[in-house]
C-alpha positions as CSV (number, residue, x, y, z in Angstrom):
1,M,-17.5,2.6,-57.9
2,H,-15.5,5.0,-60.1
3,R,-16.2,4.1,-63.7
4,Y,-14.0,5.2,-66.5
5,T,-14.4,5.9,-70.1
6,T,-11.5,7.0,-72.1
7,D,-13.0,10.3,-73.2
8,M,-14.0,11.5,-69.7
9,Y,-12.7,14.7,-68.1
10,E,-11.0,14.0,-64.8
11,G,-9.4,16.7,-62.5
12,M,-8.5,17.0,-58.9
13,L,-7.3,19.7,-56.4
14,A,-5.4,18.5,-53.3
15,E,-4.0,21.0,-50.8
16,T,-3.4,21.8,-47.1
17,T,-6.0,24.1,-45.6
18,T,-7.4,24.9,-42.2
19,V,-10.6,24.2,-40.3
20,Q,-12.1,25.1,-36.9
21,G,-11.8,22.2,-34.4
22,F,-11.6,21.5,-30.8
23,N,-12.0,24.6,-28.4
24,G,-12.3,26.9,-31.6
25,D,-8.8,26.1,-32.4
26,I,-7.9,26.6,-36.2
27,I,-6.1,23.4,-37.2
28,N,-4.6,22.3,-40.4
29,A,-6.1,19.8,-42.6
30,Y,-5.6,18.2,-46.1
31,F,-8.4,18.6,-48.6
32,A,-8.8,16.6,-51.9
33,R,-11.6,17.1,-54.2
34,P,-12.7,16.4,-57.7
35,L,-13.0,19.3,-60.0
36,G,-16.4,20.2,-61.5
37,P,-19.6,21.5,-60.2
38,G,-20.8,18.3,-58.4
39,P,-22.8,17.7,-56.4
40,F,-20.3,15.5,-54.6
41,P,-20.7,13.5,-51.3
42,G,-18.0,14.0,-48.7
43,V,-15.8,11.9,-46.4
44,V,-14.0,12.9,-43.2
45,V,-10.8,10.9,-43.3
46,I,-9.5,10.6,-39.7
47,H,-5.7,9.6,-39.7
48,H,-4.3,6.8,-37.7
49,M,-1.7,6.7,-34.8
50,P,1.3,6.7,-37.1
51,G,0.2,10.2,-37.7
52,W,-1.0,12.6,-40.3
53,D,1.3,11.0,-42.8
54,E,1.8,10.2,-46.5
55,L,-0.3,7.2,-46.5
56,Y,-3.3,9.2,-45.3
57,R,-2.6,11.8,-48.0
58,E,-2.8,9.0,-50.4
59,M,-6.0,7.7,-49.0
60,T,-7.6,11.2,-49.0
61,R,-6.7,11.6,-52.7
62,K,-8.1,8.1,-53.3
63,F,-11.5,9.1,-52.1
64,A,-11.3,12.3,-54.3
65,H,-10.4,10.1,-57.2
66,H,-13.6,8.2,-56.7
67,G,-15.6,11.4,-56.7
68,Y,-15.8,12.5,-53.0
69,L,-15.0,15.7,-51.2
70,A,-12.3,14.1,-48.9
71,F,-11.1,16.1,-45.8
72,S,-8.4,14.8,-43.4
73,P,-8.0,17.1,-40.3
74,N,-4.7,17.0,-38.4
75,I,-6.0,15.7,-35.1
76,Y,-2.5,15.9,-33.7
77,Y,-2.2,19.6,-34.4
78,R,-1.8,20.6,-30.7
79,F,1.2,18.4,-30.2
80,G,3.3,20.6,-32.5
81,H,4.8,20.2,-36.0
82,G,7.6,18.0,-37.4
83,S,7.7,14.7,-39.2
84,P,4.6,12.5,-38.7
85,D,6.6,9.9,-36.8
86,D,8.0,12.5,-34.4
87,V,4.6,14.1,-33.7
88,A,3.1,10.7,-33.3
89,A,5.8,9.7,-30.7
90,K,4.9,12.8,-28.6
91,V,1.2,11.7,-28.8
92,R,1.9,8.2,-27.7
93,T,4.2,9.5,-24.7
94,S,1.4,11.7,-23.6
95,G,-1.2,8.9,-23.4
96,G,-2.8,9.7,-26.9
97,V,-5.1,12.3,-28.1
98,A,-8.4,13.0,-26.1
99,D,-11.6,11.6,-27.5
100,D,-13.4,15.0,-27.1
101,S,-10.7,16.8,-29.0
102,V,-10.9,14.3,-32.0
103,L,-14.7,14.5,-31.9
104,E,-14.7,18.4,-32.2
105,D,-12.1,18.4,-34.9
106,T,-14.2,15.8,-36.8
107,E,-17.3,17.7,-36.2
108,G,-15.7,20.9,-37.6
109,S,-14.7,18.9,-40.7
110,L,-18.2,17.6,-41.1
111,R,-19.6,21.1,-41.0
112,F,-17.1,22.4,-43.4
113,L,-18.0,19.6,-46.0
114,K,-21.7,20.2,-45.7
115,S,-21.3,23.9,-46.2
116,L,-19.6,23.6,-49.6
117,P,-21.6,24.6,-52.7
118,Q,-20.6,21.5,-54.5
119,S,-21.6,19.1,-51.6
120,N,-24.7,17.0,-52.0
121,K,-25.0,17.3,-48.2
122,K,-24.2,13.6,-47.5
123,V,-20.9,13.0,-45.6
124,G,-19.3,9.8,-44.4
125,V,-16.5,9.2,-41.8
126,F,-13.5,6.8,-42.3
127,G,-10.7,5.5,-40.2
128,T,-8.2,2.7,-39.7
129,C,-6.7,1.4,-36.4
130,S,-7.0,4.1,-33.7
131,S,-8.9,6.3,-36.2
132,G,-11.3,3.3,-36.9
133,R,-12.2,3.5,-33.3
134,Q,-12.6,7.3,-33.6
135,A,-14.7,7.0,-36.7
136,F,-17.0,4.6,-34.7
137,L,-17.1,6.9,-31.9
138,A,-17.9,10.0,-34.1
139,A,-20.8,8.0,-35.8
140,C,-22.3,7.4,-32.3
141,R,-21.7,10.7,-30.6
142,L,-22.1,13.2,-33.5
143,K,-25.1,13.8,-35.5
144,G,-25.0,14.4,-39.2
145,F,-22.9,11.5,-40.6
146,D,-24.6,9.4,-43.3
147,A,-22.2,6.4,-43.2
148,A,-19.2,5.2,-41.3
149,V,-16.2,2.9,-42.0
150,D,-14.3,1.3,-39.2
151,C,-11.2,-0.6,-40.4
152,W,-9.8,-2.8,-37.6
153,G,-10.4,-0.1,-35.0
154,G,-8.8,-1.2,-31.7
155,G,-10.0,0.0,-28.4
156,V,-13.6,-0.1,-29.2
157,V,-14.1,-2.7,-26.4
158,M,-12.2,-1.7,-23.3
159,S,-11.8,-2.9,-19.8
160,K,-12.2,-0.6,-16.9
161,E,-8.4,-0.7,-16.4
162,E,-7.9,0.6,-19.9
163,L,-10.1,3.8,-19.4
164,T,-8.2,7.0,-19.0
165,P,-9.1,10.7,-18.5
166,K,-8.6,11.2,-22.3
167,R,-10.6,8.1,-23.2
168,P,-13.0,7.9,-20.2
169,V,-15.7,5.7,-22.0
170,A,-15.3,2.5,-24.1
171,P,-16.9,3.3,-27.5
172,I,-18.9,0.1,-27.4
173,D,-21.0,1.7,-24.6
174,Y,-22.2,4.2,-27.2
175,A,-23.4,1.6,-29.6
176,K,-27.0,2.3,-28.9
177,D,-26.4,5.9,-30.2
178,L,-25.0,4.8,-33.6
179,S,-26.7,7.2,-35.9
180,C,-25.8,6.0,-39.5
181,P,-24.9,2.7,-41.3
182,L,-21.7,1.2,-40.3
183,L,-19.2,-0.9,-42.3
184,G,-16.5,-2.8,-40.4
185,L,-13.4,-4.6,-41.9
186,F,-11.3,-6.9,-39.7
187,G,-8.7,-9.5,-39.8
188,D,-9.1,-12.8,-37.9
189,E,-5.4,-12.7,-36.8
190,D,-5.6,-9.2,-35.3
191,Q,-4.9,-8.8,-31.6
192,N,-6.5,-5.4,-31.3
193,P,-9.4,-5.7,-32.0
194,T,-9.5,-9.5,-31.5
195,P,-12.2,-11.5,-33.3
196,Q,-13.8,-11.7,-29.8
197,H,-13.9,-7.9,-29.5
198,V,-15.6,-7.7,-33.0
199,H,-18.1,-10.3,-32.0
200,L,-18.9,-8.3,-28.8
201,L,-19.5,-5.2,-30.8
202,E,-21.6,-7.1,-33.2
203,E,-23.9,-8.5,-30.5
204,E,-24.3,-4.9,-29.2
205,L,-25.2,-3.5,-32.6
206,K,-27.7,-6.3,-33.1
207,K,-29.2,-5.7,-29.7
208,Y,-30.1,-2.2,-30.7
209,G,-31.1,-3.0,-34.3
210,K,-28.4,-1.0,-36.0
211,N,-27.6,-1.1,-39.7
212,Y,-24.2,-2.6,-39.9
213,E,-22.0,-4.8,-42.2
214,F,-19.0,-6.6,-40.9
215,H,-16.4,-8.5,-42.8
216,M,-13.6,-10.7,-41.1
217,Y,-10.8,-11.6,-43.4
218,P,-9.0,-14.9,-42.8
219,K,-5.2,-14.9,-42.5
220,A,-5.2,-11.1,-42.2
221,G,-4.0,-9.2,-39.1
222,H,-3.8,-5.6,-38.1
223,G,-3.3,-2.9,-40.9
224,F,-3.7,-5.4,-43.8
225,F,-4.3,-2.3,-46.2
226,Y,-0.7,-0.9,-45.4
227,Y,1.2,-1.8,-48.5
228,D,4.5,-0.5,-47.1
229,R,4.4,-2.9,-44.2
230,P,4.9,-6.7,-43.6
231,N,1.2,-7.0,-42.5
232,Y,-0.1,-6.1,-46.0
233,R,-2.4,-8.7,-47.5
234,Q,-3.1,-8.0,-51.1
235,E,-6.4,-9.9,-51.6
236,P,-8.2,-8.6,-48.4
237,A,-6.9,-5.2,-49.2
238,V,-8.2,-5.1,-52.7
239,D,-11.5,-6.7,-51.7
240,G,-11.8,-4.2,-48.6
241,W,-11.5,-1.2,-50.8
242,K,-14.1,-2.5,-53.1
243,K,-16.4,-3.1,-50.2
244,I,-15.7,0.4,-48.9
245,F,-16.7,2.2,-52.2
246,L,-19.7,0.0,-52.7
247,F,-20.9,0.8,-49.2
248,I,-20.4,4.6,-49.3
249,E,-21.7,4.9,-52.8
250,K,-25.0,3.2,-51.5
251,Y,-25.4,5.7,-48.6
252,L,-23.8,8.9,-49.8
253,R,-24.5,9.3,-53.4
254,T,-28.1,10.4,-53.2
255,S,-28.8,14.1,-52.6
256,T,-31.1,15.1,-49.6
């Protein structure tokens, strides 16, 4: 956890930049990092379905504030530019963004973070809602992540009818390939994922002996971190962020 003393130096740089992603495309990204020589661990911050929005700018800076090189790629880059709401509407209309596209954008972000001279070469991946699903998928299908955080990722468990050309495989089917420790935060009033979905994922992770830590919050539904929405729940949100920083500190703070 980030610990203060009143005489400490603190500085941060946050800016838009670019990274090479899916099909070699140069996409834009938001990069927030603490100033100083480091070494610092990194986090790829995958944005949610409402888009590459102000909330995810804040979350990216929150990770940097806690001492992480935080990088949030615009996974909706190929749908054009405009307000996050307008771009997200285009994405929804087209049936979402393809899993392969998100994975390559995420892998490009991972490579970028590990290449930095101030990196300690440990990188985690974080997401909420649709990007919680994508964070789990990245931790299973990509090599090189050292920790993953899935906050109420819906669509990890999928029926055959829910599969599409853009999402051809349910992420739960890759559970055997999970390559790093996983933290999951969920609400017991959520409808996607339901508590039953979370249970099914947990059983799969147990079956393959994976390192995971799940927390189910009572009286919390989908998106309980989102302070600008009616589904915000203060106690679970505060506790959830504490659990995130304890978890990633455990797995990302040591140098290789």
